[in-house]
FIZALUM-370544 format. One record per residue (C-alpha): chain; z, x, y. Coordinates in Angstrom, 2 decimals, decimal comma. Example, Ala and Ser with C-alpha at 12.3 -4.5 7.8 and 13.67 -1.06 7.14 Angstrom:
REM FIZALUM-370544
ROFI  A  7,80  12,30  -4,50 $
ROFI  A  7,14  13,67  -1,06 $
This chain:
REM FIZALUM-370544
ROFI  A  34,89  -33,34  17,74 $
ROFI  A  33,59  -30,57  15,52 $
ROFI  A  31,89  -27,52  16,95 $
ROFI  A  28,21  -27,08  16,06 $
ROFI  A  27,62  -24,20  13,67 $
ROFI  A  24,11  -22,89  13,33 $
ROFI  A  22,52  -21,31  10,27 $
ROFI  A  23,82  -17,81  10,99 $
ROFI  A  27,43  -19,00  11,23 $
ROFI  A  27,01  -21,13  8,11 $
ROFI  A  25,52  -18,40  5,92 $
ROFI  A  27,52  -15,50  7,40 $
ROFI  A  30,96  -16,77  8,38 $
ROFI  A  33,29  -14,27  9,99 $
ROFI  A  30,70  -11,99  11,58 $
ROFI  A  31,45  -10,49  14,98 $
ROFI  A  30,01  -11,88  18,19 $
ROFI  A  27,87  -8,76  18,59 $
ROFI  A  26,44  -9,07  15,09 $
ROFI  A  25,77  -12,76  15,70 $
ROFI  A  23,81  -11,94  18,87 $
ROFI  A  21,67  -9,37  17,06 $
ROFI  A  20,92  -11,76  14,21 $
ROFI  A  20,13  -14,53  16,71 $
ROFI  A  17,61  -12,20  18,37 $
ROFI  A  16,00  -11,60  14,99 $
ROFI  A  15,84  -15,35  14,36 $
ROFI  A  14,22  -15,83  17,77 $
ROFI  A  11,72  -13,06  16,98 $
ROFI  A  10,84  -14,86  13,75 $
ROFI  A  10,35  -18,15  15,57 $
ROFI  A  8,30  -16,64  18,39 $
ROFI  A  6,15  -14,63  15,98 $
ROFI  A  5,44  -17,77  13,95 $
ROFI  A  4,21  -19,57  17,07 $
ROFI  A  2,26  -16,53  18,26 $
ROFI  A  0,46  -16,22  14,91 $
ROFI  A  -0,82  -19,79  15,31 $
ROFI  A  -2,21  -19,00  18,75 $
ROFI  A  -4,28  -15,94  17,76 $
ROFI  A  -5,54  -16,39  14,18 $
ROFI  A  -7,70  -13,66  12,70 $
ROFI  A  -6,94  -11,04  15,36 $
ROFI  A  -5,12  -7,74  15,47 $
ROFI  A  -2,37  -9,47  17,43 $
ROFI  A  -1,98  -11,94  14,54 $
ROFI  A  -1,46  -9,02  12,15 $
ROFI  A  1,30  -7,57  14,35 $
ROFI  A  3,04  -10,92  14,77 $
ROFI  A  2,82  -11,46  11,02 $
ROFI  A  4,50  -8,09  10,48 $
ROFI  A  7,33  -9,08  12,82 $
ROFI  A  7,72  -12,34  10,93 $
ROFI  A  7,90  -10,65  7,54 $
ROFI  A  10,31  -7,96  8,72 $
ROFI  A  12,85  -10,22  10,35 $
ROFI  A  12,79  -12,99  7,77 $
ROFI  A  14,22  -10,59  5,20 $
ROFI  A  16,92  -9,30  7,57 $
ROFI  A  18,33  -12,37  9,32 $
ROFI  A  20,96  -12,95  6,61 $
ROFI  A  20,88  -9,57  4,80 $
ROFI  A  23,88  -7,25  4,89 $
ROFI  A  23,32  -4,68  7,64 $
ROFI  A  25,19  -2,69  10,23 $
ROFI  A  24,93  -3,49  13,91 $
ROFI  A  23,02  -0,23  14,34 $
ROFI  A  20,44  -1,25  11,72 $
ROFI  A  20,04  -4,67  13,29 $
ROFI  A  19,63  -3,18  16,77 $
ROFI  A  16,93  -0,80  15,51 $
ROFI  A  15,07  -3,74  14,00 $
ROFI  A  15,36  -5,74  17,23 $
ROFI  A  13,92  -2,74  19,09 $
ROFI  A  11,07  -2,38  16,58 $
ROFI  A  10,22  -6,06  16,94 $
ROFI  A  10,15  -5,73  20,71 $
ROFI  A  7,65  -2,85  20,40 $
ROFI  A  5,45  -4,84  18,01 $
ROFI  A  5,46  -7,82  20,39 $
ROFI  A  4,38  -5,54  23,24 $
ROFI  A  1,52  -4,21  21,11 $
ROFI  A  0,55  -7,75  20,09 $
ROFI  A  0,49  -8,87  23,71 $
ROFI  A  -1,68  -5,88  24,57 $
ROFI  A  -4,21  -6,95  21,91 $
ROFI  A  -4,11  -10,55  23,17 $
ROFI  A  -4,89  -9,36  26,70 $
ROFI  A  -7,88  -7,42  25,38 $
ROFI  A  -9,48  -10,57  23,90 $
């Protein structure tokens, strides 16, 4: 039985477990931001979620250090918090 390999493993074979986890977080941020944009069209929250989506889409498979990826994960977290704040203000 073959082991399932997701997109990150397929496009970036040989990366460390830590790097995989960071890239998986970015992929999750992309997926969540896509869903969030659909829920709040035309709002300030939509703009923030769109920014998250654009940022992480370019970085999921791009060469980067773990430190760079962690900084991006942290930035996405902050943008999500801001987006949720705007949603709560609606």
